[in-house]
C-alpha positions, 0 to 999 in steps of 0.5 A: 476507477479513481480511489482517494488517498483515504479509501485506499488507506481505509482499505489497507487498514481494514486489511491490516487490521482484520476488518477494523475500520477507520472512523474519519479522516482524523484517525488517518491523519493523526494516528496511522498514515502509510501514505505519508510515513515510512514506518506506517507503510513498513509495518503494514508491508510486514503484518501483510507479508508483503514483497517489495521489488524494483525494476527499470522501465522506460518510464522510470523506475517501477516499484512493485508490491506482491503478496508472497503466498500462493492465491495472493492478490496480483502485484501492484506497482508504481513508476517513479522519476528521480532519487526519491523512491519512497512516495511509490513505495509507500503508495504501492504498499497500501494499494497492495494492501488496499487490494488484499482488503477488497479481496476479503469483502 
């Protein structure tokens, strides 16, 4: 199932802020956007105690994000090519946070 960036961010927000909801796209775009802002992604990762790691694969470099406690969601990964890992890192962080939000629904 394909999930929109807004829906991923909404779920991550809900997870990070204990059930709070984004009201609309304007909230995400102007106040909190971990898919495009390194600082927001880092704060999300820290708030949820997520662990980030890298692994070389045949497709490129894989960035994986996982919870650091037993019973947390499965690892989420994104593969990137080239020198800029930041977009893949941010997306993996948001996907992991969204998975945590889904687990609490």
